[in-house]
C-alpha positions, -999 to +999 in steps of 0.1 A: +476+673-769+451+687-793+446+725-792+427+749-813+425+787-814+393+800-800+382+810-835+390+776-849+370+759-821+340+782-828+341+773-865+344+736-857+314+738-833+294+758-859+300+733-886+290+704-864+259+722-853+249+727-889+250+689-894+234+680-861+202+659-857+171+676-843+174+659-809+210+673-806+198+707-817+175+709-787+204+701-763+226+727-780+198+753-778+194+745-741+231+749-735+232+782-753+200+796-740+193+779-706+166+804-696+148+803-729+123+775-735+122+759-769+088+767-785+097+753-819+125+730-832+157+751-832+172+760-865+207+744-872+217+774-893+204+799-867+223+782-839+255+780-860+252+817-868+248+825-831+279+805-823+299+823-851+288+857-838+309+852-807+309+830-776+329+836-744+357+811-738+336+794-710+307+791-734+329+774-760+341+749-735+306+742-722+292+738-757+322+716-768+312+691-741+276+690-756+286+688-792+316+665-788+307+644-758+335+619-765+361+645-759+375+647-724+395+673-703+383+703-723+397+736-711+406+771-721+442+785-720+439+822-715+475+829-723+474+812-757+437+818-764+433+781-772+408+754-764+426+722-753+409+688-753+417+651-748+449+658-729+462+633-704+457+644-668+489+641-649+486+633-612+510+654-591+525+641-559+528+665-530+563+665-517+563+671-480 
């Protein structure tokens, strides 16, 4: 059950964005700024800096799904301030 602190998750996202291809940068920009059209190719360093300047937990989870599409079951644990991913989903049986 991989888990990272929110700050570790932000840094991992930022480092991946710095290395991202231009097509991926457009998707990342659209996720971060859904209301703002892309007039010019987004800057990897600019997007990474925006990520490092602080994202809400929900934004981290949403962006994680864009940057790391192979990861599944990404969620935020408020109590531990951690981002969890690739955890097995357990089906619960209702006991009547």
